[in-house]
C-alpha positions as CSV (number, residue, x, y, z in Angstrom):
1,M,136.7,181.3,100.8
2,S,133.5,183.0,101.3
3,G,132.4,183.0,97.6
4,G,135.1,181.6,95.2
5,G,136.5,178.9,93.2
6,S,139.8,177.8,93.7
7,L,141.7,177.8,97.0
8,D,143.5,180.8,98.1
9,E,147.2,180.8,99.6
10,H,145.8,180.5,103.4
11,N,143.3,177.9,102.4
12,Q,145.6,175.9,100.2
13,T,148.0,175.6,103.4
14,T,145.1,174.7,105.5
15,F,144.0,172.3,103.0
16,T,147.1,170.3,102.9
17,S,147.0,170.2,106.7
18,H,143.7,168.4,106.6
19,N,145.1,165.3,104.8
20,M,142.9,165.3,101.9
21,S,144.0,161.8,101.3
22,K,141.0,161.1,103.3
23,F,138.6,161.9,100.3
24,E,140.9,160.5,97.6
25,R,138.5,158.2,95.9
26,S,135.8,160.6,96.1
27,R,137.8,163.3,94.3
28,A,138.7,161.0,91.6
29,M,135.1,159.9,90.9
30,Q,133.8,163.5,91.4
31,R,136.0,164.5,88.6
32,R,134.5,161.9,86.4
33,V,130.9,161.9,87.3
34,H,130.1,165.2,85.7
35,E,131.1,164.1,82.5
36,V,128.3,161.3,82.3
37,I,125.6,162.2,84.8
38,P,124.7,166.2,84.4
39,G,124.8,167.5,88.1
40,G,126.8,164.6,89.1
41,C,123.6,162.9,90.8
42,H,120.0,162.4,90.4
43,T,118.5,164.7,93.1
44,Y,119.8,168.4,93.3
45,A,119.8,168.2,97.2
46,K,122.6,165.7,96.9
47,G,124.8,167.5,94.5
48,D,128.5,168.9,95.1
49,D,127.2,172.3,95.1
50,Q,125.1,171.7,98.5
51,F,127.8,170.5,100.5
52,P,131.3,171.9,101.4
53,Y,134.5,171.1,99.8
54,L,135.6,168.9,102.7
55,S,132.7,166.3,102.3
56,P,132.6,162.5,101.1
57,G,131.6,162.7,97.3
58,F,129.9,159.3,97.1
59,I,128.4,156.8,99.6
60,T,129.0,153.1,99.3
61,R,126.7,151.6,101.9
62,G,124.6,152.3,105.0
63,K,123.5,150.4,108.0
64,G,121.0,151.8,110.6
65,S,121.9,155.6,111.3
66,H,125.5,155.4,109.9
67,V,126.8,155.3,106.2
68,W,130.4,154.8,104.5
69,D,131.8,156.5,101.9
70,V,134.2,155.3,99.1
71,D,137.1,156.0,101.1
72,G,136.2,153.8,103.8
73,N,135.1,156.7,106.1
74,E,132.3,156.3,108.6
75,Y,129.6,158.9,109.4
76,I,126.5,159.2,111.7
77,E,124.1,160.5,108.8
78,Y,121.2,162.9,109.3
79,G,118.8,163.7,106.5
80,M,118.4,160.0,105.6
81,G,118.0,160.1,102.1
82,C,116.4,163.2,101.8
83,R,113.8,162.1,104.6
84,A,112.9,159.0,102.9
85,V,114.7,156.6,105.3
86,S,112.8,156.6,108.7
87,L,113.9,153.5,110.3
88,G,117.4,153.1,109.1
89,H,119.4,152.1,106.3
90,A,119.3,148.3,105.1
91,F,116.7,147.7,108.0
92,P,116.5,144.1,108.4
93,P,112.5,143.7,108.5
94,I,112.1,145.9,105.5
95,V,115.1,144.3,103.6
96,D,114.0,140.7,104.5
97,A,110.5,141.4,103.2
98,V,111.8,142.8,99.9
99,R,114.2,140.1,99.5
100,Q,111.6,137.2,99.7
101,E,109.4,139.1,97.2
102,L,112.1,139.6,94.7
103,E,112.3,136.0,94.5
104,Y,108.9,136.1,92.8
105,G,109.6,138.4,90.0
106,S,109.1,142.5,90.1
107,N,106.9,143.1,87.2
108,F,104.4,141.3,85.0
109,T,102.0,141.6,81.9
110,R,98.8,142.2,84.6
111,P,98.6,143.5,88.1
112,A,100.5,141.7,90.7
113,A,98.2,140.1,93.5
114,V,100.7,142.5,96.0
115,E,98.9,145.5,94.4
116,L,95.6,144.7,95.7
117,E,96.8,143.7,99.2
118,C,98.9,146.8,99.4
119,A,96.1,149.2,98.6
120,E,94.1,147.5,101.0
121,V,96.6,147.7,103.7
122,L,97.5,151.5,103.1
123,L,94.1,152.6,102.9
124,H,93.1,150.8,106.2
125,H,96.0,152.4,107.7
126,I,95.6,155.9,106.7
127,G,92.1,155.7,107.2
128,N,91.3,158.9,105.1
129,G,90.3,157.9,101.4
130,D,88.5,155.4,99.5
131,M,90.9,154.6,96.5
132,C,94.9,154.7,96.2
133,K,97.4,154.9,93.2
134,F,100.9,153.8,93.5
135,A,103.9,155.6,91.7
136,K,107.6,155.6,92.2
137,D,108.2,159.2,93.2
138,G,106.4,162.1,94.9
139,S,106.3,164.4,92.0
140,T,104.2,162.0,90.2
141,V,101.6,161.8,92.7
142,T,101.2,165.5,93.2
143,T,101.0,166.3,89.5
144,T,98.3,163.5,89.2
145,A,96.3,164.9,92.1
146,L,96.3,168.5,90.6
147,K,95.3,166.8,87.2
148,L,92.6,165.1,88.9
149,A,91.3,168.5,90.4
150,R,91.4,170.2,87.2
151,A,89.4,167.7,85.5
152,Y,86.8,167.5,88.4
153,T,86.4,171.2,88.5
154,G,86.9,172.3,84.9
155,R,89.1,175.0,86.2
156,D,93.4,175.9,85.2
157,R,94.7,177.2,87.9
158,V,96.2,176.0,91.3
159,A,97.4,177.5,94.5
160,L,100.5,176.3,96.4
161,C,102.1,177.3,99.8
162,A,105.1,179.4,99.1
163,D,106.6,178.8,102.6
164,Q,107.2,175.3,101.7
165,P,110.1,174.4,99.4
166,F,109.4,171.4,97.0
167,F,106.4,170.0,95.8
168,A,107.4,168.3,92.3
169,I,109.8,168.6,89.5
170,H,107.1,169.6,86.9
171,D,106.3,173.1,85.5
172,W,103.4,173.9,87.8
173,F,105.7,174.1,90.6
174,I,109.3,174.9,89.3
175,G,107.7,177.7,87.8
176,T,107.3,179.5,90.6
177,T,111.0,179.1,92.0
178,G,114.0,181.0,91.1
179,I,115.0,178.4,88.4
180,S,112.2,178.4,86.2
181,A,114.4,178.3,82.7
182,G,112.4,176.3,80.2
183,I,108.8,176.6,81.6
184,P,106.5,178.9,79.4
185,Q,105.1,181.8,81.1
186,A,101.6,180.7,80.3
187,I,102.0,177.6,82.5
188,R,103.9,179.8,85.2
189,D,100.9,182.1,85.1
190,L,98.5,179.0,86.2
191,S,100.3,178.8,89.5
192,L,99.3,181.1,92.5
193,V,101.1,181.0,95.9
194,F,99.9,181.8,99.3
195,R,101.5,182.0,102.7
196,Y,101.4,179.3,105.6
197,N,99.4,180.2,108.6
198,D,97.9,183.0,106.7
199,P,94.5,182.1,105.2
200,E,93.8,185.6,104.1
201,S,96.5,185.2,101.6
202,L,94.6,182.2,100.2
203,E,91.3,184.0,100.3
204,F,92.9,186.8,98.3
205,Q,93.6,184.5,95.4
206,F,90.2,183.3,95.1
207,R,88.9,186.8,95.1
208,K,91.4,187.8,92.6
209,F,90.6,184.7,90.3
210,P,86.8,183.6,91.1
211,N,85.7,180.4,89.8
212,Q,89.3,179.5,88.2
213,I,91.2,177.9,91.0
214,A,90.9,174.0,90.9
215,A,92.8,173.1,93.9
216,V,95.3,174.2,96.8
217,I,98.1,171.9,97.9
218,L,100.2,172.3,100.8
219,E,102.0,170.3,103.3
220,A,100.3,170.2,106.6
221,A,103.1,171.7,108.4
222,K,106.8,172.3,107.9
223,Y,108.8,174.2,110.6
224,E,105.9,175.3,112.6
225,D,102.5,173.8,113.5
226,P,99.0,175.2,112.0
227,Q,97.9,178.0,114.1
228,D,94.2,179.0,114.7
229,D,92.9,176.2,113.0
230,F,94.8,177.3,109.7
231,L,94.2,173.8,107.8
232,H,90.6,173.5,108.6
233,R,90.3,177.2,107.6
234,V,92.2,176.5,104.1
235,Q,89.8,173.6,103.9
236,E,86.7,175.5,104.1
237,I,88.0,178.3,101.7
238,C,88.5,175.5,99.3
239,H,85.0,173.9,99.5
240,R,83.5,177.3,99.9
241,H,85.0,178.4,96.5
242,G,84.4,174.7,94.8
243,A,88.1,173.8,94.8
244,I,89.9,170.6,96.1
245,F,91.9,170.5,99.3
246,I,95.1,168.5,98.7
247,L,97.7,167.8,101.4
248,D,101.0,166.6,100.4
249,E,102.3,164.3,103.1
250,M,105.5,163.2,101.6
251,I,107.6,164.3,104.6
252,T,105.1,164.6,107.5
253,G,103.5,161.2,106.6
254,F,105.1,158.6,108.9
255,R,107.2,161.5,110.8
256,W,104.3,163.4,112.2
257,H,102.2,160.4,112.9
258,S,102.0,157.0,111.7
259,R,98.9,157.5,109.8
260,G,100.0,161.0,108.6
261,A,99.9,164.7,109.9
262,Q,96.2,164.4,108.9
263,H,95.3,162.4,111.9
264,L,97.8,164.3,114.1
265,Y,95.8,167.5,113.2
266,D,92.4,166.0,112.6
267,I,91.8,166.9,109.1
268,E,90.4,164.9,106.3
269,P,91.8,166.1,102.8
270,D,90.2,165.3,99.5
271,L,93.4,164.2,98.1
272,S,96.7,163.3,99.7
273,T,100.0,162.3,98.8
274,F,102.6,160.0,100.2
275,G,106.2,158.6,99.6
276,K,109.5,158.8,101.0
277,A,109.4,157.0,104.3
278,L,106.4,155.2,102.9
279,A,108.7,152.5,101.9
280,N,111.7,153.3,104.4
281,G,113.6,154.4,101.4
282,F,112.5,152.1,98.6
283,S,111.0,153.7,95.8
284,A,107.1,154.1,96.4
285,S,104.3,156.9,96.7
286,A,100.9,157.2,96.7
287,L,98.0,159.2,95.9
288,I,95.1,158.7,98.1
289,G,91.5,160.1,97.9
290,K,87.8,160.2,97.9
291,R,86.2,157.7,95.4
292,E,84.1,160.7,93.7
293,L,87.9,162.1,92.7
294,M,89.9,158.8,92.2
295,R,87.2,157.2,90.2
296,R,88.1,159.8,87.3
297,C,91.3,157.7,86.4
298,G,89.5,154.5,86.2
299,I,87.7,153.0,83.6
300,Y,84.5,152.3,85.0
301,H,82.5,155.4,84.7
302,D,81.0,157.7,82.0
303,E,82.7,161.0,82.7
304,P,85.4,162.2,80.3
305,R,88.6,160.0,81.1
306,V,91.6,161.5,82.8
307,F,94.8,159.8,82.0
308,A,96.0,160.4,85.4
309,M,99.3,158.4,85.5
310,S,100.6,155.3,83.8
311,T,103.9,154.1,85.1
312,T,105.5,150.8,84.2
313,H,107.2,150.6,87.5
314,G,104.9,152.3,89.7
315,A,103.4,149.0,91.3
316,E,107.0,147.0,91.4
317,T,106.2,143.9,93.7
318,H,109.3,144.4,95.8
319,A,108.6,148.0,96.4
320,L,105.0,147.4,97.6
321,R,106.2,144.8,100.0
322,A,108.4,147.3,101.5
323,V,105.2,149.3,101.9
324,M,103.6,146.7,103.7
325,A,106.5,145.9,106.0
326,T,107.0,149.6,106.9
327,I,103.4,149.8,107.9
328,D,103.4,146.5,109.9
329,F,106.7,147.9,111.7
330,Y,105.0,151.2,112.4
331,Q,102.0,149.4,113.9
332,N,103.9,147.3,116.3
333,Y,107.0,149.4,117.3
334,P,107.1,153.3,118.5
335,V,108.6,154.8,115.5
336,V,107.5,158.3,116.0
337,E,107.7,158.4,119.6
338,T,111.4,157.3,119.1
339,L,112.1,160.0,116.7
340,E,110.3,162.6,118.7
341,R,112.2,161.6,121.9
342,Q,115.7,161.2,120.1
343,G,115.1,164.5,118.1
344,Q,114.4,166.6,121.6
345,K,117.7,165.1,122.9
346,L,119.5,166.8,119.9
347,V,117.7,169.9,120.3
348,D,118.4,170.2,124.0
349,G,122.0,169.3,123.6
350,I,123.0,171.6,120.6
351,K,121.0,174.6,122.1
352,A,122.9,174.2,125.2
353,A,126.2,174.1,123.2
354,A,125.2,177.2,121.4
355,I,124.7,178.9,124.6
356,H,127.9,177.6,126.0
357,H,129.8,179.2,122.8
358,G,127.7,182.4,123.1
359,L,126.3,181.4,119.7
360,E,122.3,181.1,120.6
361,N,121.9,184.0,118.0
362,H,123.8,182.3,115.4
363,V,123.1,178.6,115.6
364,D,119.5,177.5,116.1
365,V,117.7,174.0,115.7
366,I,114.3,174.4,114.2
367,G,111.2,172.1,113.1
368,R,109.6,169.0,114.8
369,P,111.9,166.8,116.8
370,S,111.2,164.0,114.1
371,C,112.4,166.3,111.5
372,L,114.8,168.9,112.3
373,V,116.9,171.5,110.4
374,F,119.6,173.8,111.7
375,T,119.9,177.5,111.0
376,T,123.3,179.7,110.7
377,R,123.7,183.3,111.1
378,D,126.9,185.3,110.6
379,A,128.2,188.2,112.7
380,D,125.5,190.7,111.5
381,G,122.7,188.1,112.4
382,E,122.2,187.5,108.7
383,Y,121.2,183.8,107.6
384,S,124.6,182.7,105.9
385,Q,125.3,180.2,103.5
386,A,129.2,180.6,104.2
387,F,128.5,179.7,108.0
388,R,126.1,176.8,107.0
389,S,129.2,175.3,105.0
390,L,131.7,176.1,108.0
391,L,129.4,174.1,110.3
392,M,128.8,171.3,108.0
393,Q,132.8,171.0,107.3
394,E,133.5,170.9,110.9
395,L,130.7,168.3,111.8
396,I,132.0,165.9,109.0
397,K,135.7,166.3,110.7
398,H,134.1,164.9,113.7
399,G,132.2,162.0,112.1
400,V,128.6,163.5,111.5
401,L,127.3,164.1,107.9
402,G,124.0,166.1,108.0
403,P,122.7,168.9,105.9
404,S,120.0,168.7,108.3
405,L,119.2,167.0,111.6
406,V,116.3,164.8,110.0
407,I,116.5,161.6,112.4
408,S,115.7,157.8,112.1
409,Y,114.5,155.2,114.5
410,S,118.0,153.6,114.5
411,H,119.8,156.9,116.0
412,D,120.5,155.6,119.2
413,D,121.7,157.5,122.5
414,D,125.4,157.1,121.4
415,D,124.7,158.7,118.1
416,V,122.9,161.5,119.6
417,A,125.7,162.2,122.2
418,K,128.4,161.9,119.5
419,T,126.4,164.4,117.4
420,I,126.1,166.8,120.2
421,A,129.8,166.7,120.7
422,A,130.5,167.3,117.0
423,Y,128.5,170.2,117.2
424,D,130.2,171.4,120.4
425,K,133.4,171.0,118.8
426,A,132.0,172.7,115.5
427,M,131.1,175.6,117.4
428,E,134.6,176.6,118.6
429,V,135.5,177.1,115.1
430,Y,132.3,178.8,114.4
431,R,133.1,181.2,117.2
432,N,136.6,182.1,115.8
433,A,135.2,182.3,112.2
434,L,132.7,185.0,113.6
435,E,135.7,187.1,114.9
436,N,138.2,186.6,112.1
437,G,136.1,185.8,109.2
438,V,135.0,182.8,107.6
439,N,137.2,182.7,104.8
440,H,140.1,181.9,107.1
441,Y,138.3,178.5,107.9
442,L,136.1,177.4,105.2
443,I,137.9,175.5,102.5
444,G,136.8,176.0,99.0
445,P,133.3,177.7,98.0
446,V,130.2,178.2,99.7
447,S,127.6,175.8,99.5
448,Q,124.7,177.0,97.5
449,V,120.9,177.0,97.5
450,V,119.1,174.8,94.6
451,Y,116.7,177.6,93.5
452,Q,119.2,180.0,91.9
453,P,119.0,181.2,88.3
454,F,122.7,180.4,87.6
455,N,125.3,178.2,88.9
456,S,127.9,179.2,91.2
457,P,131.3,179.8,89.2
458,G,133.1,178.3,92.3
459,F,132.1,174.7,91.7
460,S,133.1,174.3,88.2
461,S,137.0,174.4,89.2
462,A,136.9,173.4,92.7
463,Y,137.3,169.5,92.0
464,T,139.9,170.0,89.2
465,E,142.3,172.8,90.5
466,V,143.2,171.1,93.7
467,P,145.0,167.5,93.6
């Protein structure tokens, strides 16, 4: 059904015919998990409301590009841990390095020697930046970057790119979304927005709030490349107005270029943040920047102290060893080139399948080949969550689990061919749904977007009303 909760009579019949015992253990666990974990998981993007009803609820293990759910079903996976796994699940060179480091302990009263080693390796590899700080997640380091910028400039406001979906869990960003409950208006008012590839929209904010903007933060790219020297124009605007230029490389780092998108686009930020693929899925993030900024959170200066971040687990030794092992692999193997090559095969094959089914105006693949997403449109040509849910549902039936098409180094030609074949089969159902209505083919409620002010009523009962 296109918007509802329990299954209607038609879908109940379809539901039974699909043999839902395939997800029996997942269903039992989903009924329990919301009693002990709000949202049922620890990342909104992994929640039940982000996937169709006919989906695996829990994953038990992964190897390379494949995962297995609690019911033993195997899938080719895309998205790869919210883009964090660029090499592959349980990738042996990384796991071996981590396993060896774990033998020596993970956390001590004084810094571990590996902290210095990893900092030097990372700074040398990225090239831009004099100092770095490690943490466990992206939000911590992006928020720290803004705190440093505010301390350095003595200003309160920040500007962020509105076309890029996530920068941090913290108030300065979430306050700009549709899910801002609990965030004071005074905090929300300090965050300004501008548009990607539109330097005038940024210049407007500097004119409107002269000498008030401490920093500008954006991803180097998302679904399109910077046009007309956009990044350099942003940098020039920042420096002309005395603001700090911050690049968030959580996603672009290690996917656009092994040394970050800043090298691909030949731009040197004042501060940059890395995470996700930095440690191939292990929990590690980093803030890298110029010494004059970074030193403010140190202890050898006479400026006002900046309590930038202090994380008990931020420099766990095994995670830093994973960072170094990941960098080493990138330096010795054509990782980004492989992501680009295999991703382009997906683009070509899926677009060809869409044309074959007459769906080229309804199903599309966009983004950089190393970091692809798919889009879905209804019969009126409007973007549609219902058809997105249907497409994911049908892909899962054919062994592909993917809210995106974000690929890894481990996706081989066979994976790509099977994925294209799954899309081809899924598009047959999509075509029929355009003619007969998506309600006749989608089981359960429509998947939702994260930034909505209220929960969808459909998901409160979907996992309890159907056996």
